[in-house]
N, C-alpha and C positions, 0 to 999 in steps of 0.2 A: 569662286563659282557664282556667288550671289551678284557679283558685278555683271556677269553675262546676263543673268536673269533680270537685273535692274535695267540694263540697256535695252533688252528686248521689251520689257514692260513699257519703257518710255517710247519706243518705236510703235508698239501696238496702240498706245494712247494717241500718238500723233496720227495714226492711220484712221482714227475715228473721224477726223476732219477731212480726210483725203477723198478724192473723187474715186468712186468705185470702178471707173474705167481705167484708172491709173495704178490701182493697188489691189492685189489679191485679198489682203486682209480687209480693206475697205469694202470690197465686194461681199465678203462674208458678213461683215457687220450689216450691210445694206439688206442682205437676204434674211437676217434675223436669227434669233436663238435656235430655231429648229435646224437651220442649215449648219450652224456651228456645232450643235450637238451631233448631227449626222456625221460631220467630219471627225469629231472626237471618237465616235463609235467605230468609224471606218478605220481610223489609225490604230485604235486599240485592237481591232480584229487582225490588222496587218502585223502588228507587233506579236500577237499570239501565234500567228502562222509562222513568222520568222523564228520564234523560239522553238516551235515544234519541229521546224526544219533543222534547227541547231546551227544556223549560219550566223556566226558572231557578227560579221560586218553588217549583215542585213538586220540583225537585232538592234544594233547601234543606230542604224539609219532609221528604222521604223520607230524606235523609241524616241529619237529626236523629233520625228514628225508628230508623235503622240504628245510629247511635252509641249511642242510649239502650239498645236491646236488646243491643248488644255489651257495654255496661257492666253490664247485668243478668247477662250470661254471666260477665264477669270477676268480679263480686261473688260469684256462685254458686260460682266456682272459687277464691275467696279471693285474687284478684289485685287490687291497688289500681291505679288509673289511673297513679299515679306510676311504676310499673314499666314501663308502656308508654311514657310520656314519657321515661323514662331510656333506653329502647332507641332511641327516635327520636333523642334527643340523641347517643347513641353513634354512630349512623349519619350524623349531620350532617357534611357535608363530604366524605363518601365518595361516590365515583361508584357508581351502581347496579350496575355490572358488578363493581367491586372488592368491594362489600359482598356481592354474591351469591357471589363466588368464596371469600370468607372464611367462609361458613357451614359448619357441620358437616354431615355427611351425614344425621344424624338429625333435622335441623330442617326 
């Protein structure tokens, strides 16, 4: 699965140099952080609504949109998906309560 994320990360990096008229992602980058955040929030809301409706295919579709736009945000912020995967690996095997207790106040 990380191969897919890596390929997508490479594509998103390349879109930083693309003409906004030729690429949806380049257009998002050109609009700036607020536009990207708005899309992430929109996709999160759509994912929530799909889950509330209990439609499996719609949940998968909307979650893919949410992950995609989250990756656009990560790329815009200069964060590679491996950093997120490493954080998930760090948390593996920890209970949720123990992990939460170990967090710093500023996170």
